N, C-alpha and C positions, 0 to 999 in steps of 0.2 A: 504494500500500500504506500502511496506517495504522501508525504507530509506536506500540508498546505497551511502555512501560518496565516493569521488574520491580517498581517501587514503586507501581504504579497500584492504587488501591483506591477505595472510595466517597468517602472524604474528599478524596483528590487529584482525583477527578472533579469534585467540587463546587468546589474551588479553580480548576481549569482553566476551568470554566464561568463562574465569577466573573470571571476575567481576560478572558474573551472578551466580557463585557458592557461593558468600559471603552470609552468613546466619545471621550475626549480626555485631554490631559495633566492637567487638573485632577482628573478621576476617578482617574487613575493615582496622582497624588500623595496624594490622600485615602485611597485603599485602602492604599497602602504605609505611610502614617503610622499607620493603624489596625492593620494586620496585622503589621508588622515593628518590631523595635527599630531605633534609629538605626544601631547597629553592623551589623546585618544588611543594612540598605539600603546603607550605605557599602561593605560587602564586595561586594555584588552589583554596585554601580555600578563599583567598582574592576575587577572581573572583565570587565565589558563594555568598559571603557576599555582593558584589557589586550588583549582579543580584537580590538578595533578597531585598536590599534597593531600587533599581530602581523600583522593582515591587510594593513597598510601596510608590512610588512617592516622595522619599527623593531627595533633590537637590544635584547636582554634588558637590558643595562646602562642604556640610555636609557629603556626602559619602567619599570624599577625606579626610576630617578630621577624620571621624570614622574609616576608613580602611587603610589609608596611600596610597591608590591607586592613581596613576596619572590620570589626566583628559583623557589622551590617553587610558588608560586601561578602565576607566569608559565608554568612548565613544565606545570602541570596544565591551564591554559587552552589552551596550544599542543597538548597531547595531545587535548583535546576538539575543537579545530579540525580536527585531522588524522584522528582515529579515533572521534570521538564520534557523537552522534545528529544532528549538523548543526544543532543549535539556534542556536548562535552564528552560523554561516554564514548561515542563513536570516534571522535578525534583521538582521544587518549588510547583507545584500543588500536586504531590504525597506526599511531606513533609507536606503540609497543611492538606491533607486528613488523614494522619496517626497520627496527633497530638491528 
């Protein structure tokens, strides 16, 4: 079954198609640099790191210390891991398989 978020529209379709064209890390860095502010990139990177550490059963306090993330951010990521669209889970599983 295909996942369809409630925010899907023509613009987000174009963004997803653009992401799917990325062939390597260099492409990803270049697109992120053009598309996002440094703060946006850092916030997304922090959330991925939080998700990774949560998947490793690291405690909230340790994650907060390691990443600088607030407990609210950690809780939101945890909620997504448990009840979200499985985006974090799928990415983390793919990254583990590709190591």
